[in-house]
N, C-alpha and C positions, 0 to 999 in steps of 0.2 A: 408562438412557436408551441407545439404539442411534445410533451415529454413522455407520452404514455408508452413508448417502445422501451424506454429505458426503467429498469429497475428503480424502486423508490430511493434506496439507499445510495444510489448513484447520481441523484438530483444535485446534491451538493455536497461540498467534501470541507465543510467547515470545522471539522476535526482534523489536524494535522497527522501525519503519520506517527510522529512521536506519541502524541496523546491517543492516538487510536491503538498503537500498539502495547502501549502501557495498559490500557483499559482491558484489551484482550488478554494479555499476559496475566494481569491480577486477577480476571475472573477465571482463567485457566489453573489458577492456583501455583503458579511458577513465582518463586522469589527472583529478584533482581540478579543475585550473585550466580544463582543457580542457571539462569536462563543466559547469562553473558558466557558462562562456563560451556553451554552445550553450543552456543555460536562461536567461541572459540575467540572471543573478544575481551577487552578489559571490561568490568562492571561500570567503572568511571566513564568510559566512552559511551556505553550503551545507555546510562542514566542522562549524560547529556543530550543522546537522541531524544529519549522518552521525556525529556524535559524542553525539548524542541530549542536547545541550544546550539544543535548542530542539525545541518540539513539531513533528510534521509539518507540512510548508509547505501553503500555500494549495491548493484543487483544482487550479487550472491547472498548478501545478508538479508534483503527484503525478502527473498525466496524462502531462504533457510528459516527466518523467523514464522514466515505464514506456514511453512510445512509443520513445524515444531507446536504451532498452535492450532492447526487445524482449521486456517482459513484460506480462501481462496488467494494466489498470489496477486491475480488482477484486483482484487479489493484492497490489499495493501500498496499496491501501484497507484490505485486511485487516490488514497490518501497521501501518497508521496508526491502526487501531483506529477507523476511521470508515467510516460508510456513503457510498457514491458517490452524487452529486447526483441522478441519476436516481432512486435507491431511496429518497432522501429525500423528493423529491416525491411519491411513492407510499407512505410509510411505513406506512399503515394494512394495505395489502394485503400487502406485505413481512411484515410481524410476523404478520398472519393464516396466511400461508402457511409461514411458519417453524414456528408453533405447532403447525398441522396435521400438518405432516411430523414434529415433534419428537416428538409423543406418538400418532402413528400405529404406531410400531413397538412 
């Protein structure tokens, strides 16, 4: 199976959402407490997410954290191992497009 049509960073999601978002947050210069305040959640909860003691948060927090950190929401969803809401609404078409593209090569 050829993956040349996928960007390289999407070939694997070895890094879960928590580790990914923590890495981006730290590289962006946000402190945990400051970032949690911007997300309007408790720092303890966000810390558990970043340490992968909790699953990826609800969609609104994934989108808001991606926006604050200047990353594409799709990138965050990939690391959360979850489809973005707009793709879920049209899941049949998404799967069909994926299958066509995957077996085209």
